[in-house]
C-alpha positions as CSV (number, residue, x, y, z in Angstrom):
1,M,100.7,110.5,111.4
2,V,99.8,110.6,107.8
3,S,96.2,109.8,106.6
4,H,95.9,108.8,103.0
5,F,92.3,107.5,103.4
6,E,89.3,108.7,105.3
7,A,89.2,105.5,107.4
8,H,92.9,106.1,108.4
9,F,92.1,109.7,109.3
10,K,89.3,108.6,111.6
11,Y,91.7,106.1,113.2
12,N,94.3,108.8,113.8
13,I,91.8,111.2,115.2
14,N,90.7,108.6,117.7
15,A,94.4,108.0,118.6
16,L,94.9,111.8,119.1
17,A,91.8,112.0,121.3
18,K,93.4,109.5,123.7
19,L,96.5,111.8,124.1
20,G,94.7,114.6,125.7
21,K,91.6,116.7,126.2
22,G,90.8,119.2,123.5
23,I,93.4,118.2,121.0
24,V,90.9,116.9,118.4
25,E,88.4,119.7,119.0
26,D,91.1,122.3,118.3
27,L,92.4,120.4,115.2
28,I,88.9,120.0,113.7
29,K,88.3,123.7,113.8
30,Y,90.7,124.0,110.8
31,N,89.5,123.0,107.3
32,K,90.7,119.4,106.9
33,E,90.8,119.8,103.1
34,K,93.8,122.1,103.6
35,W,95.9,119.9,105.9
36,C,94.9,116.3,105.6
37,K,96.2,114.3,102.7
38,A,93.0,112.1,102.7
39,F,91.0,115.1,101.7
40,F,93.3,116.8,99.1
41,Q,91.9,117.3,95.6
42,T,93.3,114.9,93.0
43,F,93.1,117.3,90.0
44,S,95.7,119.9,89.0
45,K,94.8,123.5,89.1
46,C,97.5,124.4,86.6
47,D,97.4,123.5,83.0
48,S,101.2,123.7,82.5
49,I,103.4,121.3,84.5
50,D,107.0,121.0,83.6
51,N,110.3,119.8,85.1
52,N,112.5,122.8,85.7
53,M,115.6,120.6,85.9
54,A,115.0,119.3,82.4
55,E,114.2,122.8,81.2
56,S,117.6,124.0,82.5
57,F,119.4,121.3,80.5
58,N,117.5,122.1,77.4
59,A,118.5,125.8,77.6
């Protein structure tokens, strides 16, 4: 289950809750910004992005 949006995340959490007791509670203990795509940051933390494959051909 991949959640690209917060609404889809909530839907998936409800689906997981139906699978068993304690699943959601254990999952929510972790920081969702680290494991759920819906909450990932959209900016780059690196000011230099390059394609290593192209760099190897240029060398």
